[in-house]
C-alpha positions in Angstrom: 73.5 -112.3 -197.3 74.4 -109.4 -195.0 76.3 -109.5 -191.6 76.1 -106.7 -189.1 79.3 -105.6 -188.3 80.8 -106.4 -184.6 83.1 -103.6 -184.4 83.3 -100.2 -185.6 84.8 -100.0 -189.2 87.1 -97.3 -189.4 88.9 -98.1 -192.5 88.5 -95.6 -195.5 86.2 -96.4 -198.3 89.8 -95.9 -201.0 92.1 -98.1 -198.3 89.2 -101.0 -199.0 89.4 -100.3 -202.9 92.9 -100.6 -202.7 92.9 -104.0 -200.8 90.5 -105.1 -203.0 92.7 -104.5 -206.3 95.5 -106.2 -204.4 93.7 -109.6 -203.9 92.1 -109.5 -206.9 95.2 -109.3 -208.7 96.8 -111.4 -206.8 93.5 -113.9 -207.3 93.6 -113.0 -211.3 97.4 -114.2 -211.6 97.2 -117.0 -209.2 94.2 -118.4 -211.2 95.6 -118.2 -214.4 99.1 -120.1 -213.7 97.2 -123.7 -213.1 94.9 -123.3 -215.7 97.7 -122.0 -218.5 99.8 -125.5 -216.5 96.7 -127.4 -217.4 96.4 -125.9 -220.8 100.1 -126.4 -222.1 100.3 -129.8 -220.4 96.9 -131.2 -221.8 98.0 -130.4 -225.3 101.8 -131.9 -224.6 100.3 -135.3 -223.5 97.9 -135.5 -226.7 100.9 -135.1 -228.7 102.9 -137.1 -227.0 99.8 -140.2 -227.1 100.5 -139.7 -230.7 104.2 -141.0 -230.5 105.6 -137.5 -230.9 108.3 -136.5 -228.9 107.0 -133.5 -227.0 108.9 -131.1 -224.7 106.6 -128.1 -223.0 107.9 -124.4 -222.3 106.2 -121.4 -221.1 105.6 -119.9 -224.5 105.4 -123.3 -226.8 105.8 -126.7 -227.2 108.2 -128.6 -229.4 106.8 -131.1 -231.3 109.9 -133.0 -232.9 108.3 -134.5 -236.0 109.9 -136.3 -238.7 109.2 -135.4 -242.3 108.2 -138.9 -242.9 105.3 -138.8 -240.3 103.2 -136.3 -242.2 100.6 -138.4 -244.1 97.1 -138.2 -244.7 96.3 -139.1 -241.3 98.1 -136.4 -240.0 94.9 -134.0 -239.8 93.2 -135.8 -236.8 96.6 -136.4 -235.1 97.0 -131.5 -235.5 93.2 -131.1 -234.7 93.2 -133.9 -231.2 96.5 -132.0 -230.1 95.2 -128.7 -230.1 91.9 -128.7 -229.7 92.2 -131.1 -226.3 94.1 -128.0 -224.0 91.2 -125.7 -224.5 89.0 -128.3 -224.1 90.0 -129.4 -220.9 90.2 -125.5 -219.6 86.8 -125.3 -220.7 85.9 -128.7 -218.5 87.9 -126.8 -215.7 85.7 -123.7 -216.0 82.8 -125.8 -214.6 84.6 -127.1 -212.0 86.1 -123.6 -210.5 82.7 -122.0 -211.0 80.9 -125.1 -209.0 84.1 -124.3 -206.6 82.8 -120.3 -206.6 79.4 -121.4 -205.8 80.7 -123.2 -202.6 82.9 -120.8 -201.1 80.6 -117.6 -202.6 78.9 -116.7 -199.2 81.9 -116.7 -197.4 84.5 -113.4 -196.5 87.3 -116.0 -197.9 89.1 -114.1 -200.9 89.2 -117.9 -202.5 85.5 -117.0 -204.4 87.4 -114.2 -206.2 89.9 -116.5 -206.9 88.1 -118.9 -208.1 85.8 -116.9 -209.6 88.6 -115.6 -211.8 89.5 -119.2 -212.8 86.4 -119.2 -214.1 86.8 -116.6 -216.6 90.8 -117.5 -217.6 89.0 -121.1 -218.1 86.3 -119.9 -220.4 89.0 -117.4 -222.1 91.2 -120.5 -222.6 88.6 -121.8 -225.2 86.4 -118.7 -226.2 89.0 -116.3 -226.3 91.8 -118.7 -227.7 90.2 -119.7 -230.7 89.7 -115.7 -231.8 93.1 -115.0 -230.9 94.0 -118.1 -232.9 91.8 -117.0 -236.2 93.8 -113.1 -235.6 97.5 -114.7 -235.6 96.6 -117.9 -237.5 98.1 -120.0 -234.6 97.4 -122.4 -231.5 93.6 -123.3 -231.4 93.2 -122.1 -234.7 95.2 -125.0 -236.3 92.3 -127.3 -235.0 90.0 -125.7 -237.4 92.6 -125.3 -240.4 93.3 -128.5 -240.5 89.6 -130.0 -240.3 89.6 -128.4 -243.6 86.7 -125.3 -242.3 86.7 -122.8 -244.4 88.2 -119.3 -243.5 84.1 -117.6 -243.7 83.1 -119.9 -241.1 85.8 -119.6 -238.7 85.4 -115.6 -238.9 81.7 -116.5 -237.4 82.8 -118.8 -234.8 85.0 -116.5 -233.5 82.1 -113.9 -233.5 80.3 -115.9 -231.7 83.1 -116.7 -229.3 83.1 -112.9 -228.7 79.7 -112.9 -228.2 79.6 -115.6 -225.8 82.5 -113.9 -223.7 80.4 -110.6 -223.2 77.4 -113.6 -222.1 80.2 -114.5 -219.3 80.4 -111.1 -218.3 77.2 -110.5 -217.8 76.4 -113.4 -216.0 79.4 -112.3 -213.4 78.9 -108.9 -212.7 76.8 -109.3 -209.7 79.2 -112.1 -208.0 81.9 -109.5 -208.9 79.7 -106.4 -207.1 79.4 -109.4 -204.1 82.9 -109.0 -203.9 82.5 -105.4 -202.1 83.3 -105.5 -198.0 81.1 -102.9 -197.5 77.7 -101.7 -198.7 78.9 -98.0 -199.5 81.5 -99.2 -201.7 78.0 -100.1 -204.3 76.5 -96.7 -203.9 75.0 -96.2 -207.1 77.5 -93.5 -208.4 80.2 -95.3 -206.8 80.2 -98.6 -208.5 81.9 -98.2 -211.8 85.0 -97.4 -209.4 84.5 -100.5 -207.3 83.9 -102.2 -211.1 87.5 -100.9 -211.8 89.6 -101.8 -208.5 87.9 -105.4 -208.9 88.1 -106.1 -212.3 89.4 -103.8 -214.7 92.8 -102.6 -213.1 93.6 -106.6 -211.4 93.2 -108.0 -215.5 95.6 -104.9 -216.5 97.6 -105.3 -213.6 97.9 -109.0 -214.0 98.2 -108.6 -217.7 101.6 -106.9 -217.5 102.8 -109.5 -214.8 102.2 -112.2 -216.6 104.0 -110.4 -219.9 107.0 -110.3 -217.6 106.7 -113.4 -216.1 107.0 -114.7 -219.9 109.0 -112.2 -221.4 111.2 -112.2 -223.9 109.6 -115.2 -224.7 105.8 -114.2 -224.8 104.2 -115.0 -227.7 101.8 -112.6 -229.7 99.0 -115.6 -229.7 99.7 -115.6 -225.8 99.2 -112.1 -225.3 95.6 -111.6 -227.2 94.4 -114.4 -225.5 95.2 -112.7 -222.4 94.2 -109.5 -223.8 90.4 -111.1 -224.9 89.6 -110.9 -221.3 88.1 -107.5 -222.3 85.3 -109.2 -223.5 84.4 -110.5 -220.2 85.3 -107.6 -217.9 83.7 -104.6 -220.2 80.0 -105.9 -219.9 80.5 -105.6 -216.1 80.2 -101.6 -216.5 77.4 -101.6 -218.6 75.3 -104.4 -216.7 75.8 -103.1 -212.9 73.1 -100.5 -213.6 70.4 -103.8 -213.8 71.0 -104.7 -210.4 69.5 -102.2 -208.4 70.2 -104.0 -205.1 73.2 -106.8 -204.1 73.6 -108.0 -200.6 77.2 -108.0 -199.6 78.2 -110.0 -196.8 80.4 -107.1 -194.7 83.7 -107.4 -193.6 84.4 -105.7 -190.5 88.0 -106.7 -190.1 90.4 -104.2 -191.2 92.0 -105.3 -194.6 96.0 -106.1 -194.6 98.3 -107.8 -196.8 98.8 -111.1 -195.9 102.4 -112.3 -195.6 102.2 -115.6 -196.5 100.0 -115.8 -199.2 101.9 -113.3 -201.1 105.3 -115.3 -200.8 103.0 -118.2 -201.9 102.2 -116.7 -204.8 105.7 -115.3 -205.4 107.0 -118.8 -205.2 105.0 -120.4 -207.8 105.9 -118.0 -210.3 109.3 -118.2 -209.9 108.8 -122.4 -210.3 107.1 -121.6 -213.0 108.9 -120.2 -214.8 112.6 -121.8 -214.1 110.2 -125.5 -214.4 108.7 -124.3 -218.1 112.1 -122.2 -219.0 113.9 -125.6 -218.8 111.2 -127.3 -220.4 108.9 -130.4 -219.1 110.3 -133.5 -221.6 107.2 -135.7 -222.1 109.2 -138.4 -224.4 110.0 -140.5 -221.5 106.2 -141.3 -222.2 106.7 -143.0 -225.5 107.0 -146.6 -225.7 110.6 -148.2 -225.7 111.7 -149.3 -229.1 
């Protein structure tokens, strides 16, 4: 759907690209945090449901498992615990996609926010498995304790990579529709717009999140964030297949809105402080 400008738009394309990059980066980071919190808490809660004293930190789960706990049935507990977070994230990915379609035909940046949340959620399932196979940790523990052969794990990891590429191809039109002006999508300029709406925000977002979780960020988690290249790179390849892309023009001058920026910064600080201390889930255990 395309709407006519009501006032003359004098803001340059480069200025619009900068603000697109800024808002896309903010959406990338802001969408990652709730999905990451879901991933951390769900895994910790499932562990606690098996009567394992658990503390959740921003970089790990501390499972206080006594030696006597390890029995022949422990593999089931490990599988459920490490698979639960990614599976719930995958479900939230479909919910985020539904919200994206709800906001898709508006000018609100919420549509970009939920589009990034969709990518994060799927990446915390498919990308997390690939990262787990590479680092021998995290989500991979579920398949390892299920006694799945290494060859099968590698095959599943390759499938996950391919699926994330499919997610990228599926999303290319949605990212192109984030343009606030049709001239940003002139054929020979599309690669530039994609860089400012997806590639640069992804790289900047990784840097911000790495700083947020430093110095305790794990190799596994860094790999998960890096795995999003599988849904970003296809945007450059698939954009050429869309000859016409209808955008919702925004004649308003793009600026940085202070309240959303301060809210995001507050969210980052609260996340780090709370999960630095750790969320002790042992209070959920039955009293003995």
